FIKE-46293 format. One record per residue (C-alpha): residue number from 1; residue in one letter; x, y, z. Coordinates in pm, 1 decimal. Example, Ala and Ser with C-alpha at 12.3 -4.5 7.8 and 13.67 -1.06 7.14 Angstrom:
! residues 2
<n = 1	res = A	east = 1230.0	north = -450.0	up = 780.0>
<n = 2	res = S	east = 1367.0	north = -106.0	up = 714.0>
***
This chain:
! residues 394
<n = 1	res = X	east = 0.0	north = 0.0	up = 0.0>
<n = 2	res = X	east = 149.4	north = 340.3	up = -96.8>
<n = 3	res = X	east = 277.4	north = 551.3	up = 191.8>
<n = 4	res = X	east = 28.2	north = 834.6	up = 124.7>
<n = 5	res = X	east = -269.2	north = 593.8	up = 147.5>
<n = 6	res = X	east = -455.3	north = 571.1	up = 481.8>
<n = 7	res = X	east = -723.8	north = 317.1	up = 378.8>
<n = 8	res = X	east = -736.9	north = 74.0	up = 88.3>
<n = 9	res = X	east = -1053.5	north = -122.6	up = 7.4>
<n = 10	res = X	east = -994.5	north = -406.1	up = -239.2>
<n = 11	res = X	east = -1287.4	north = -588.6	up = -402.8>
<n = 12	res = X	east = -1493.5	north = -595.8	up = -83.1>
<n = 13	res = X	east = -1824.6	north = -781.7	up = -77.5>
<n = 14	res = X	east = -2047.3	north = -849.5	up = 222.2>
<n = 15	res = X	east = -2330.0	north = -1103.3	up = 236.6>
<n = 16	res = X	east = -2581.2	north = -1167.3	up = 515.1>
<n = 17	res = X	east = -2767.3	north = -1499.5	up = 534.6>
<n = 18	res = X	east = -3131.1	north = -1453.7	up = 638.4>
<n = 19	res = X	east = -3307.3	north = -1775.5	up = 755.2>
<n = 20	res = X	east = -3679.9	north = -1783.2	up = 677.9>
<n = 21	res = X	east = -3762.0	north = -1997.9	up = 982.2>
<n = 22	res = X	east = -3747.6	north = -1793.6	up = 1301.9>
<n = 23	res = X	east = -3650.1	north = -1960.2	up = 1631.5>
<n = 24	res = X	east = -3739.0	north = -1758.8	up = 1941.0>
<n = 25	res = X	east = -3624.3	north = -1986.5	up = 2222.7>
<n = 26	res = X	east = -3423.5	north = -2295.6	up = 2309.7>
<n = 27	res = X	east = -3749.1	north = -2483.4	up = 2359.1>
<n = 28	res = X	east = -3884.1	north = -2389.5	up = 2016.5>
<n = 29	res = X	east = -3550.5	north = -2485.2	up = 1865.6>
<n = 30	res = X	east = -3584.7	north = -2842.8	up = 1993.4>
<n = 31	res = X	east = -3959.7	north = -2874.6	up = 1948.3>
<n = 32	res = X	east = -3923.5	north = -2735.0	up = 1598.4>
<n = 33	res = X	east = -3690.1	north = -3018.1	up = 1505.3>
<n = 34	res = X	east = -3962.1	north = -3271.1	up = 1575.0>
<n = 35	res = X	east = -4252.8	north = -3058.8	up = 1459.2>
<n = 36	res = X	east = -4095.0	north = -2968.5	up = 1124.1>
<n = 37	res = X	east = -3914.7	north = -3299.5	up = 1059.7>
<n = 38	res = X	east = -3896.4	north = -3355.0	up = 688.0>
<n = 39	res = X	east = -3978.2	north = -2994.2	up = 600.7>
<n = 40	res = X	east = -3720.6	north = -2803.4	up = 399.3>
<n = 41	res = X	east = -3577.6	north = -2497.9	up = 573.0>
<n = 42	res = X	east = -3504.7	north = -2205.3	up = 343.4>
<n = 43	res = X	east = -3270.9	north = -1912.9	up = 368.3>
<n = 44	res = X	east = -3199.2	north = -1600.8	up = 169.0>
<n = 45	res = X	east = -2867.0	north = -1429.0	up = 101.2>
<n = 46	res = X	east = -2865.7	north = -1051.4	up = 116.0>
<n = 47	res = X	east = -2580.8	north = -892.0	up = -81.1>
<n = 48	res = X	east = -2510.9	north = -579.4	up = 123.3>
<n = 49	res = X	east = -2196.1	north = -485.1	up = -72.0>
<n = 50	res = X	east = -2071.6	north = -606.9	up = -409.4>
<n = 51	res = X	east = -1707.2	north = -586.9	up = -519.2>
<n = 52	res = X	east = -1622.4	north = -237.2	up = -391.6>
<n = 53	res = X	east = -1272.9	north = -87.2	up = -427.4>
<n = 54	res = X	east = -1133.0	north = 257.8	up = -344.2>
<n = 55	res = X	east = -839.1	north = 429.3	up = -171.1>
<n = 56	res = X	east = -847.6	north = 711.3	up = 84.8>
<n = 57	res = X	east = -539.6	north = 930.1	up = 117.6>
<n = 58	res = X	east = -385.0	north = 1033.0	up = 447.8>
<n = 59	res = X	east = -533.8	north = 1362.1	up = 567.1>
<n = 60	res = X	east = -833.2	north = 1331.1	up = 335.5>
<n = 61	res = X	east = -1191.0	north = 1408.4	up = 447.9>
<n = 62	res = X	east = -1383.4	north = 1139.2	up = 259.7>
<n = 63	res = X	east = -1763.7	north = 1122.8	up = 242.8>
<n = 64	res = X	east = -1980.6	north = 816.3	up = 183.3>
<n = 65	res = X	east = -2341.3	north = 876.8	up = 77.6>
<n = 66	res = X	east = -2631.7	north = 658.5	up = -25.9>
<n = 67	res = X	east = -2997.4	north = 598.0	up = 35.2>
<n = 68	res = X	east = -3121.5	north = 396.4	up = 333.1>
<n = 69	res = X	east = -3036.9	north = 29.7	up = 277.7>
<n = 70	res = X	east = -2781.1	north = 101.8	up = 6.1>
<n = 71	res = X	east = -2490.3	north = -47.5	up = 203.8>
<n = 72	res = X	east = -2302.8	north = 265.9	up = 313.3>
<n = 73	res = X	east = -2325.4	north = 195.0	up = 689.4>
<n = 74	res = X	east = -2220.8	north = -166.1	up = 626.3>
<n = 75	res = X	east = -1914.5	north = -29.4	up = 446.9>
<n = 76	res = X	east = -1830.6	north = 190.9	up = 744.5>
<n = 77	res = X	east = -1864.0	north = -101.4	up = 986.8>
<n = 78	res = X	east = -1629.6	north = -307.9	up = 771.9>
<n = 79	res = X	east = -1376.5	north = -24.0	up = 782.6>
<n = 80	res = X	east = -1418.7	north = -18.7	up = 1162.2>
<n = 81	res = X	east = -1363.7	north = -395.1	up = 1190.6>
<n = 82	res = X	east = -1713.9	north = -453.3	up = 1331.8>
<n = 83	res = X	east = -1800.1	north = -667.6	up = 1026.4>
<n = 84	res = X	east = -1560.6	north = -885.2	up = 831.1>
<n = 85	res = X	east = -1599.5	north = -880.4	up = 452.6>
<n = 86	res = X	east = -1727.4	north = -1195.9	up = 285.5>
<n = 87	res = X	east = -1476.7	north = -1132.6	up = 7.5>
<n = 88	res = X	east = -1196.8	north = -882.5	up = -40.1>
<n = 89	res = X	east = -959.3	north = -699.7	up = 193.8>
<n = 90	res = X	east = -934.8	north = -371.5	up = 383.5>
<n = 91	res = X	east = -595.8	north = -221.2	up = 473.0>
<n = 92	res = X	east = -544.9	north = 73.5	up = 709.0>
<n = 93	res = X	east = -238.7	north = 272.8	up = 818.6>
<n = 94	res = X	east = -243.6	north = 427.3	up = 1167.6>
<n = 95	res = X	east = -472.7	north = 416.0	up = 1471.7>
<n = 96	res = X	east = -842.2	north = 410.0	up = 1382.1>
<n = 97	res = X	east = -1129.3	north = 528.6	up = 1607.2>
<n = 98	res = X	east = -1494.2	north = 469.7	up = 1505.6>
<n = 99	res = X	east = -1759.0	north = 725.3	up = 1608.6>
<n = 100	res = X	east = -2029.4	north = 481.7	up = 1498.2>
<n = 101	res = X	east = -2227.4	north = 370.0	up = 1801.0>
<n = 102	res = X	east = -2142.5	north = 635.8	up = 2055.8>
<n = 103	res = X	east = -2188.6	north = 542.3	up = 2417.5>
<n = 104	res = X	east = -2120.8	north = 170.5	up = 2375.3>
<n = 105	res = X	east = -1997.5	north = 57.8	up = 2717.4>
<n = 106	res = X	east = -2182.8	north = 331.1	up = 2907.2>
<n = 107	res = X	east = -2370.9	north = 201.7	up = 3212.1>
<n = 108	res = X	east = -2714.9	north = 363.4	up = 3263.2>
<n = 109	res = X	east = -2707.0	north = 285.5	up = 3636.7>
<n = 110	res = X	east = -2387.4	north = 487.0	up = 3687.4>
<n = 111	res = X	east = -2362.9	north = 865.8	up = 3701.2>
<n = 112	res = X	east = -2223.8	north = 1074.8	up = 3418.6>
<n = 113	res = X	east = -1904.6	north = 1124.7	up = 3621.9>
<n = 114	res = X	east = -1861.0	north = 750.0	up = 3678.7>
<n = 115	res = X	east = -1921.5	north = 679.0	up = 3309.8>
<n = 116	res = X	east = -1649.6	north = 925.1	up = 3211.3>
<n = 117	res = X	east = -1394.9	north = 727.8	up = 3414.7>
<n = 118	res = X	east = -1534.2	north = 394.2	up = 3294.0>
<n = 119	res = X	east = -1523.5	north = 500.3	up = 2928.1>
<n = 120	res = X	east = -1182.1	north = 658.6	up = 2977.3>
<n = 121	res = X	east = -1045.2	north = 325.0	up = 3096.8>
<n = 122	res = X	east = -1197.9	north = 155.3	up = 2790.0>
<n = 123	res = X	east = -1017.2	north = 408.7	up = 2569.5>
<n = 124	res = X	east = -688.3	north = 320.4	up = 2741.2>
<n = 125	res = X	east = -650.7	north = 622.1	up = 2971.4>
<n = 126	res = X	east = -531.7	north = 596.1	up = 3332.1>
<n = 127	res = X	east = -736.5	north = 745.4	up = 3615.1>
<n = 128	res = X	east = -480.2	north = 1026.7	up = 3643.7>
<n = 129	res = X	east = -514.2	north = 1104.8	up = 3271.4>
<n = 130	res = X	east = -893.9	north = 1117.9	up = 3300.0>
<n = 131	res = X	east = -855.5	north = 1349.7	up = 3601.7>
<n = 132	res = X	east = -659.0	north = 1587.1	up = 3380.4>
<n = 133	res = X	east = -914.3	north = 1593.7	up = 3098.4>
<n = 134	res = X	east = -1236.1	north = 1564.3	up = 3304.4>
<n = 135	res = X	east = -1320.2	north = 1936.7	up = 3314.9>
<n = 136	res = X	east = -1271.4	north = 1981.4	up = 2940.0>
<n = 137	res = X	east = -1486.9	north = 1671.6	up = 2868.4>
<n = 138	res = X	east = -1772.7	north = 1807.4	up = 3078.5>
<n = 139	res = X	east = -1740.0	north = 2160.7	up = 2939.3>
<n = 140	res = X	east = -1748.1	north = 2040.2	up = 2577.0>
<n = 141	res = X	east = -2056.8	north = 1826.4	up = 2652.9>
<n = 142	res = X	east = -2223.7	north = 2120.5	up = 2837.4>
<n = 143	res = X	east = -2331.2	north = 1891.5	up = 3120.8>
<n = 144	res = X	east = -2173.7	north = 2059.0	up = 3425.8>
<n = 145	res = X	east = -2496.8	north = 2044.4	up = 3629.7>
<n = 146	res = X	east = -2580.1	north = 1683.6	up = 3543.4>
<n = 147	res = X	east = -2263.3	north = 1482.6	up = 3601.2>
<n = 148	res = X	east = -2379.8	north = 1338.7	up = 3935.1>
<n = 149	res = X	east = -2709.9	north = 1218.1	up = 3789.3>
<n = 150	res = X	east = -2749.7	north = 861.9	up = 3665.3>
<n = 151	res = X	east = -2709.5	north = 823.3	up = 3291.8>
<n = 152	res = X	east = -3054.6	north = 662.9	up = 3259.4>
<n = 153	res = X	east = -3203.1	north = 1003.2	up = 3347.5>
<n = 154	res = X	east = -3021.3	north = 1175.9	up = 3058.5>
<n = 155	res = X	east = -3200.1	north = 1258.5	up = 2734.8>
<n = 156	res = X	east = -3067.0	north = 1095.8	up = 2417.2>
<n = 157	res = X	east = -2909.9	north = 1428.1	up = 2318.9>
<n = 158	res = X	east = -2727.7	north = 1457.7	up = 2652.4>
<n = 159	res = X	east = -2592.6	north = 1104.3	up = 2617.1>
<n = 160	res = X	east = -2466.0	north = 1176.5	up = 2263.8>
<n = 161	res = X	east = -2293.3	north = 1495.1	up = 2382.3>
<n = 162	res = X	east = -2113.9	north = 1309.2	up = 2661.2>
<n = 163	res = X	east = -2022.2	north = 1016.4	up = 2436.3>
<n = 164	res = X	east = -1889.7	north = 1244.2	up = 2160.7>
<n = 165	res = X	east = -1690.0	north = 1449.5	up = 2409.7>
<n = 166	res = X	east = -1530.3	north = 1127.1	up = 2533.7>
<n = 167	res = X	east = -1465.7	north = 983.7	up = 2188.8>
<n = 168	res = X	east = -1268.6	north = 1284.9	up = 2065.4>
<n = 169	res = X	east = -1017.0	north = 1236.9	up = 2350.1>
<n = 170	res = X	east = -887.0	north = 922.0	up = 2185.3>
<n = 171	res = X	east = -592.0	north = 1024.8	up = 1971.1>
<n = 172	res = X	east = -633.3	north = 873.8	up = 1627.4>
<n = 173	res = X	east = -495.7	north = 892.0	up = 1275.3>
<n = 174	res = X	east = -825.7	north = 782.5	up = 1116.9>
<n = 175	res = X	east = -1177.8	north = 868.4	up = 1240.0>
<n = 176	res = X	east = -1498.3	north = 701.5	up = 1117.3>
<n = 177	res = X	east = -1814.8	north = 906.9	up = 1168.5>
<n = 178	res = X	east = -2168.6	north = 782.8	up = 1098.6>
<n = 179	res = X	east = -2402.3	north = 1083.9	up = 1120.2>
<n = 180	res = X	east = -2378.4	north = 1081.1	up = 1500.2>
<n = 181	res = X	east = -2464.6	north = 1448.5	up = 1525.2>
<n = 182	res = X	east = -2826.7	north = 1429.7	up = 1415.3>
<n = 183	res = X	east = -2942.9	north = 1386.3	up = 1776.5>
<n = 184	res = X	east = -2762.9	north = 1691.8	up = 1912.1>
<n = 185	res = X	east = -2911.2	north = 2042.1	up = 1902.2>
<n = 186	res = X	east = -2797.1	north = 2302.5	up = 1649.8>
<n = 187	res = X	east = -2539.3	north = 2462.4	up = 1883.9>
<n = 188	res = X	east = -2378.9	north = 2127.3	up = 1964.1>
<n = 189	res = X	east = -2375.4	north = 2027.5	up = 1597.4>
<n = 190	res = X	east = -2188.8	north = 2350.6	up = 1519.3>
<n = 191	res = X	east = -1935.9	north = 2269.4	up = 1792.2>
<n = 192	res = X	east = -1883.6	north = 1924.4	up = 1644.2>
<n = 193	res = X	east = -1838.5	north = 2060.5	up = 1292.8>
<n = 194	res = X	east = -1586.6	north = 2311.8	up = 1428.1>
<n = 195	res = X	east = -1401.5	north = 2010.8	up = 1569.4>
<n = 196	res = X	east = -1409.5	north = 1848.1	up = 1224.0>
<n = 197	res = X	east = -1254.2	north = 2162.1	up = 1076.4>
<n = 198	res = X	east = -971.4	north = 2134.7	up = 1329.1>
<n = 199	res = X	east = -917.1	north = 1774.5	up = 1218.0>
<n = 200	res = X	east = -873.0	north = 1891.3	up = 860.5>
<n = 201	res = X	east = -612.9	north = 2144.5	up = 973.5>
<n = 202	res = X	east = -429.5	north = 1867.0	up = 1160.9>
<n = 203	res = X	east = -435.6	north = 1646.9	up = 845.7>
<n = 204	res = X	east = -631.2	north = 1367.9	up = 1014.8>
<n = 205	res = X	east = -806.2	north = 1118.2	up = 789.2>
<n = 206	res = X	east = -1185.7	north = 1126.7	up = 831.7>
<n = 207	res = X	east = -1447.5	north = 898.3	up = 674.0>
<n = 208	res = X	east = -1790.9	north = 1058.0	up = 705.9>
<n = 209	res = X	east = -2124.5	north = 887.5	up = 627.6>
<n = 210	res = X	east = -2410.1	north = 1134.4	up = 595.1>
<n = 211	res = X	east = -2745.5	north = 1215.2	up = 432.5>
<n = 212	res = X	east = -2670.3	north = 1585.8	up = 463.3>
<n = 213	res = X	east = -2540.6	north = 1699.5	up = 123.6>
<n = 214	res = X	east = -2460.8	north = 2045.2	up = 261.7>
<n = 215	res = X	east = -2217.4	north = 1885.7	up = 509.1>
<n = 216	res = X	east = -2071.3	north = 1664.4	up = 236.1>
<n = 217	res = X	east = -2011.4	north = 1965.6	up = 10.7>
<n = 218	res = X	east = -1868.6	north = 2180.6	up = 289.3>
<n = 219	res = X	east = -1634.7	north = 1933.3	up = 460.9>
<n = 220	res = X	east = -1532.0	north = 1660.1	up = 217.1>
<n = 221	res = X	east = -1239.5	north = 1652.4	up = -23.9>
<n = 222	res = X	east = -1390.4	north = 1357.7	up = -212.5>
<n = 223	res = X	east = -1702.1	north = 1144.5	up = -178.7>
<n = 224	res = X	east = -1835.4	north = 804.9	up = -285.1>
<n = 225	res = X	east = -2194.1	north = 713.8	up = -371.2>
<n = 226	res = X	east = -2314.3	north = 361.2	up = -288.6>
<n = 227	res = X	east = -2637.9	north = 254.6	up = -457.3>
<n = 228	res = X	east = -2788.6	north = -95.7	up = -457.8>
<n = 229	res = X	east = -2475.0	north = -231.2	up = -281.7>
<n = 230	res = X	east = -2247.0	north = -108.0	up = -562.7>
<n = 231	res = X	east = -2000.9	north = 178.9	up = -585.5>
<n = 232	res = X	east = -2201.4	north = 404.6	up = -819.1>
<n = 233	res = X	east = -1963.1	north = 701.0	up = -825.9>
<n = 234	res = X	east = -1654.8	north = 846.6	up = -660.0>
<n = 235	res = X	east = -1504.1	north = 1191.5	up = -704.5>
<n = 236	res = X	east = -1573.1	north = 1558.9	up = -634.4>
<n = 237	res = X	east = -1828.8	north = 1610.3	up = -350.9>
<n = 238	res = X	east = -2037.1	north = 1846.1	up = -565.5>
<n = 239	res = X	east = -2087.8	north = 1592.7	up = -842.7>
<n = 240	res = X	east = -2149.7	north = 1300.6	up = -604.3>
<n = 241	res = X	east = -2403.0	north = 1506.3	up = -403.8>
<n = 242	res = X	east = -2584.2	north = 1595.8	up = -726.2>
<n = 243	res = X	east = -2607.0	north = 1230.8	up = -833.6>
<n = 244	res = X	east = -2730.4	north = 1133.1	up = -486.6>
<n = 245	res = X	east = -3007.9	north = 1395.1	up = -501.2>
<n = 246	res = X	east = -3116.0	north = 1282.3	up = -848.1>
<n = 247	res = X	east = -3179.8	north = 930.1	up = -712.6>
<n = 248	res = X	east = -3487.5	north = 1063.8	up = -534.8>
<n = 249	res = X	east = -3635.9	north = 1200.5	up = -854.8>
<n = 250	res = X	east = -3737.2	north = 841.1	up = -938.6>
<n = 251	res = X	east = -3913.6	north = 782.9	up = -607.3>
<n = 252	res = X	east = -4289.6	north = 795.2	up = -583.8>
<n = 253	res = X	east = -4389.4	north = 1154.4	up = -495.6>
<n = 254	res = X	east = -4454.6	north = 1195.2	up = -127.5>
<n = 255	res = X	east = -4247.7	north = 893.5	up = -19.7>
<n = 256	res = X	east = -4198.2	north = 910.5	up = 355.6>
<n = 257	res = X	east = -3934.7	north = 761.6	up = 587.4>
<n = 258	res = X	east = -4096.4	north = 740.5	up = 930.1>
<n = 259	res = X	east = -4462.0	north = 839.5	up = 885.2>
<n = 260	res = X	east = -4524.4	north = 871.8	up = 1260.1>
<n = 261	res = X	east = -4866.8	north = 1009.6	up = 1337.1>
<n = 262	res = X	east = -5075.8	north = 1080.9	up = 1644.8>
<n = 263	res = X	east = -5371.4	north = 1285.2	up = 1772.1>
<n = 264	res = X	east = -5737.8	north = 1231.6	up = 1859.0>
<n = 265	res = X	east = -5832.4	north = 1235.8	up = 1483.8>
<n = 266	res = X	east = -6117.2	north = 1485.1	up = 1519.7>
<n = 267	res = X	east = -5951.1	north = 1642.0	up = 1215.8>
<n = 268	res = X	east = -5765.5	north = 1416.1	up = 970.5>
<n = 269	res = X	east = -5533.3	north = 1510.5	up = 685.1>
<n = 270	res = X	east = -5583.6	north = 1326.6	up = 354.2>
<n = 271	res = X	east = -5445.9	north = 1338.0	up = -1.5>
<n = 272	res = X	east = -5135.5	north = 1539.0	up = 85.1>
<n = 273	res = X	east = -4917.5	north = 1658.1	up = -205.0>
<n = 274	res = X	east = -4612.3	north = 1884.5	up = -232.6>
<n = 275	res = X	east = -4475.6	north = 2000.8	up = -567.0>
<n = 276	res = X	east = -4252.4	north = 2264.1	up = -719.6>
<n = 277	res = X	east = -4451.0	north = 2520.3	up = -920.5>
<n = 278	res = X	east = -4400.9	north = 2852.5	up = -1100.9>
<n = 279	res = X	east = -4089.5	north = 2729.5	up = -1281.8>
<n = 280	res = X	east = -3959.7	north = 2580.9	up = -951.7>
<n = 281	res = X	east = -3973.2	north = 2920.3	up = -776.8>
<n = 282	res = X	east = -4231.6	north = 2806.4	up = -519.0>
<n = 283	res = X	east = -4347.0	north = 2498.9	up = -325.5>
<n = 284	res = X	east = -4720.3	north = 2425.7	up = -330.1>
<n = 285	res = X	east = -4845.0	north = 2211.5	up = -39.9>
<n = 286	res = X	east = -5200.4	north = 2084.2	up = -75.8>
<n = 287	res = X	east = -5415.5	north = 1862.4	up = 143.6>
<n = 288	res = X	east = -5773.1	north = 1774.4	up = 229.7>
<n = 289	res = X	east = -5896.1	north = 1780.6	up = 588.8>
<n = 290	res = X	east = -6186.1	north = 1569.7	up = 709.5>
<n = 291	res = X	east = -6371.2	north = 1667.5	up = 1027.4>
<n = 292	res = X	east = -6512.8	north = 1400.4	up = 1259.6>
<n = 293	res = X	east = -6668.7	north = 1645.6	up = 1499.8>
<n = 294	res = X	east = -6768.1	north = 2008.5	up = 1544.4>
<n = 295	res = X	east = -6446.3	north = 2214.8	up = 1559.0>
<n = 296	res = X	east = -6508.8	north = 2588.7	up = 1607.9>
<n = 297	res = X	east = -6140.2	north = 2698.2	up = 1604.0>
<n = 298	res = X	east = -5914.0	north = 2471.3	up = 1395.8>
<n = 299	res = X	east = -5547.2	north = 2564.2	up = 1345.8>
<n = 300	res = X	east = -5342.7	north = 2421.2	up = 1058.3>
<n = 301	res = X	east = -4965.4	north = 2431.9	up = 1034.5>
<n = 302	res = X	east = -4657.4	north = 2277.9	up = 875.8>
<n = 303	res = X	east = -4280.2	north = 2250.1	up = 927.1>
<n = 304	res = X	east = -4017.0	north = 2164.1	up = 665.9>
<n = 305	res = X	east = -3720.9	north = 1946.3	up = 773.4>
<n = 306	res = X	east = -3407.3	north = 1842.5	up = 589.2>
<n = 307	res = X	east = -3273.1	north = 1486.4	up = 576.1>
<n = 308	res = X	east = -3094.6	north = 1509.9	up = 911.7>
<n = 309	res = X	east = -3414.3	north = 1629.0	up = 1080.5>
<n = 310	res = X	east = -3321.1	north = 1996.7	up = 1112.7>
<n = 311	res = X	east = -3628.1	north = 2225.1	up = 1101.8>
<n = 312	res = X	east = -3584.4	north = 2484.5	up = 827.9>
<n = 313	res = X	east = -3911.0	north = 2677.4	up = 813.9>
<n = 314	res = X	east = -4271.8	north = 2651.2	up = 922.0>
<n = 315	res = X	east = -4581.7	north = 2839.7	up = 1022.3>
<n = 316	res = X	east = -4949.5	north = 2794.3	up = 1109.2>
<n = 317	res = X	east = -5277.1	north = 2973.5	up = 1052.6>
<n = 318	res = X	east = -5271.6	north = 3125.2	up = 1402.8>
<n = 319	res = X	east = -4928.9	north = 3284.2	up = 1345.9>
<n = 320	res = X	east = -5041.0	north = 3410.0	up = 1004.9>
<n = 321	res = X	east = -5371.5	north = 3538.4	up = 1151.1>
<n = 322	res = X	east = -5545.8	north = 3361.8	up = 863.2>
<n = 323	res = X	east = -5923.8	north = 3345.1	up = 839.4>
<n = 324	res = X	east = -6014.8	north = 2983.9	up = 924.8>
<n = 325	res = X	east = -6375.8	north = 2869.4	up = 925.0>
<n = 326	res = X	east = -6522.1	north = 2628.6	up = 1184.0>
<n = 327	res = X	east = -6565.5	north = 2263.9	up = 1084.0>
<n = 328	res = X	east = -6884.1	north = 2061.0	up = 1107.1>
<n = 329	res = X	east = -6901.9	north = 1679.4	up = 1147.5>
<n = 330	res = X	east = -6833.3	north = 1503.6	up = 816.6>
<n = 331	res = X	east = -6711.0	north = 1821.2	up = 644.7>
<n = 332	res = X	east = -6421.9	north = 1789.1	up = 400.4>
<n = 333	res = X	east = -6221.1	north = 2094.9	up = 298.3>
<n = 334	res = X	east = -5919.3	north = 2174.4	up = 80.3>
<n = 335	res = X	east = -5610.9	north = 2348.9	up = 218.2>
<n = 336	res = X	east = -5313.4	north = 2496.0	up = 35.9>
<n = 337	res = X	east = -4989.4	north = 2658.2	up = 145.6>
<n = 338	res = X	east = -4753.1	north = 2827.9	up = -98.1>
<n = 339	res = X	east = -4401.3	north = 2930.9	up = 2.9>
<n = 340	res = X	east = -4083.5	north = 3026.4	up = -188.7>
<n = 341	res = X	east = -3832.2	north = 2763.3	up = -292.6>
<n = 342	res = X	east = -3536.7	north = 2895.7	up = -92.6>
<n = 343	res = X	east = -3387.6	north = 2548.8	up = -45.1>
<n = 344	res = X	east = -3049.1	north = 2421.4	up = -145.4>
<n = 345	res = X	east = -3029.5	north = 2095.7	up = -336.0>
<n = 346	res = X	east = -3159.6	north = 1793.4	up = -145.2>
<n = 347	res = X	east = -3464.2	north = 1608.7	up = -19.9>
<n = 348	res = X	east = -3703.1	north = 1769.1	up = 230.4>
<n = 349	res = X	east = -3987.8	north = 1642.6	up = 448.4>
<n = 350	res = X	east = -4303.1	north = 1822.8	up = 560.0>
<n = 351	res = X	east = -4465.8	north = 1769.1	up = 898.6>
<n = 352	res = X	east = -4836.8	north = 1858.9	up = 919.7>
<n = 353	res = X	east = -5026.8	north = 1961.4	up = 1230.8>
<n = 354	res = X	east = -5398.7	north = 2018.3	up = 1293.1>
<n = 355	res = X	east = -5499.3	north = 2151.5	up = 1638.6>
<n = 356	res = X	east = -5801.8	north = 2307.3	up = 1806.8>
<n = 357	res = X	east = -5931.3	north = 2443.6	up = 2138.0>
<n = 358	res = X	east = -5693.8	north = 2744.8	up = 2129.9>
<n = 359	res = X	east = -5406.8	north = 2522.0	up = 2012.9>
<n = 360	res = X	east = -5419.5	north = 2299.2	up = 2322.2>
<n = 361	res = X	east = -5556.7	north = 1981.5	up = 2160.1>
<n = 362	res = X	east = -5382.3	north = 1785.1	up = 1884.1>
<n = 363	res = X	east = -5615.2	north = 1639.4	up = 1623.4>
<n = 364	res = X	east = -5359.4	north = 1516.8	up = 1369.7>
<n = 365	res = X	east = -4980.7	north = 1551.0	up = 1403.9>
<n = 366	res = X	east = -4820.8	north = 1380.5	up = 1105.1>
<n = 367	res = X	east = -4440.6	north = 1359.0	up = 1081.6>
<n = 368	res = X	east = -4300.5	north = 1337.0	up = 730.4>
<n = 369	res = X	east = -4644.7	north = 1342.3	up = 576.9>
<n = 370	res = X	east = -4498.2	north = 1425.0	up = 237.8>
<n = 371	res = X	east = -4161.5	north = 1497.8	up = 78.4>
<n = 372	res = X	east = -4018.3	north = 1693.7	up = -212.4>
<n = 373	res = X	east = -3677.2	north = 1711.3	up = -379.3>
<n = 374	res = X	east = -3491.7	north = 2016.1	up = -507.0>
<n = 375	res = X	east = -3222.1	north = 2030.7	up = -771.9>
<n = 376	res = X	east = -3048.6	north = 2363.1	up = -803.8>
<n = 377	res = X	east = -2790.0	north = 2491.2	up = -1052.0>
<n = 378	res = X	east = -2704.9	north = 2777.0	up = -815.5>
<n = 379	res = X	east = -2569.6	north = 2624.5	up = -492.7>
<n = 380	res = X	east = -2422.0	north = 2742.1	up = -164.7>
<n = 381	res = X	east = -2290.4	north = 2525.8	up = 124.1>
<n = 382	res = X	east = -2581.9	north = 2630.7	up = 348.2>
<n = 383	res = X	east = -2924.0	north = 2489.6	up = 433.8>
<n = 384	res = X	east = -3125.1	north = 2756.1	up = 247.7>
<n = 385	res = X	east = -3045.4	north = 2931.1	up = -76.2>
<n = 386	res = X	east = -3266.7	north = 3240.7	up = -124.3>
<n = 387	res = X	east = -3216.8	north = 3473.6	up = -420.5>
<n = 388	res = X	east = -2984.6	north = 3764.4	up = -353.4>
<n = 389	res = X	east = -2878.6	north = 4088.1	up = -522.0>
<n = 390	res = X	east = -2536.3	north = 4250.1	up = -524.0>
<n = 391	res = X	east = -2428.7	north = 4602.0	up = -605.4>
<n = 392	res = X	east = -2083.8	north = 4754.5	up = -626.5>
<n = 393	res = X	east = -2029.1	north = 5127.2	up = -660.8>
<n = 394	res = X	east = -1690.5	north = 5289.9	up = -686.7>
***
C-alpha cells in the first residue's frame, strides 16, 4: 500500500444470510426439530456490498453517501472492523477510532461522572489522565450540572454529547463518523463541525457517512456514492451530491421515511401533495382535511425538515392570523400553502399539524407526511439558498 494511502478497500463484498424460519427460544428450537421434521428450511442471502474498491489518502476528508439500505453503513462497519468482509480486503495505516455507536460501554445505572472514568479506561486512559481531561470533557458536553445524575435520566441528546466528548479524547490517525450528530441540538452540531474543521487542519483522515449533502459539500475533499450495494460514483463532492439527489427524482412523490402520526383524529389530513410550481420558484403544499366532529377553532400548520431532521421553516394559521372557518361533522375541505423555494439541493420532508381548542388539543400531528426534492444549478454550502442581489459602486 502506498505511503500516502490511509485506507485501501480491495474488491470488498459483504453477504448476510437470512433464515426464513425464526426460532425464538431454546425450547422452540428443539420442538421445531420434531414438529418440522422432513420440512425443507429455506434461507436467503442478502448482498449488502458487491465488489467495492477505493483508496483514501492520508489527511483526506472522505464522504460516503447513499440511500437507506444502500450499504453505506455496512461499508463503514467493515472499515471499523465490526463486520468482516465476505470477500476482499481492507488495509489501514495508523490508529483508527470509530464514532459509529457512541456510548457503547456506558452504564445507565452509573452517574455521568462514573461513566467518564469507565469510558476513559476503555479508551486506554489511566485514572490520572482522565482526572486531567475531566473538566474539558464536561465543558465540551455542556453537562456541568448533570454529572452526578445517573445516565438513565439523561435525554438521548445529553448522552450523545457526553459520548462524543469522550470519543474525541482518543488520539487517532483515522476517524470514522456515521451521522452521530443528528441527535444533538444546532449549537452542539456547530461545535462538532468546528471540531471536524480542526481535524482537517491537523491532516487527520476522516471517513464521514451522511445524508446531509450540505455537510458533504462543505467538509469533504472527495465522496463516494453507494447505490444498490455497488459503488455508483466516486469523485468531487459536488458531483457526487448531485447524483445522490437525483436518485430521489425516481421515487414515488410523497415517499416518507418514518410516517409517525398521532392525535385524537377529530380532524384528519388526507391526499397530501407537495410540488414545485411557477418554474420551480415556489413549493405548493395541498391537502384535504376531514372533520369528525364540530371544531369551532381549527389551526393548521406545517414545518419543513431536511434529511438530518433539522427544522428549516414553518408556520401555522394562528401565526399568520389567517381566516379559518369552523368545521362541522363530516365536512371535508381543501387546504393549500404556498411558500418560496429557498432550499439548497436535497430532499425535504413536511410535517403537518392540525390543532383546536386554542391550540391545546392535537387532532392530527403527522411527521413526514410528504416529501419533495430540489435540484439547483445555483448552490451554496448552506441549508437555504434564497435569491440575492449585489451592487458595487466605486
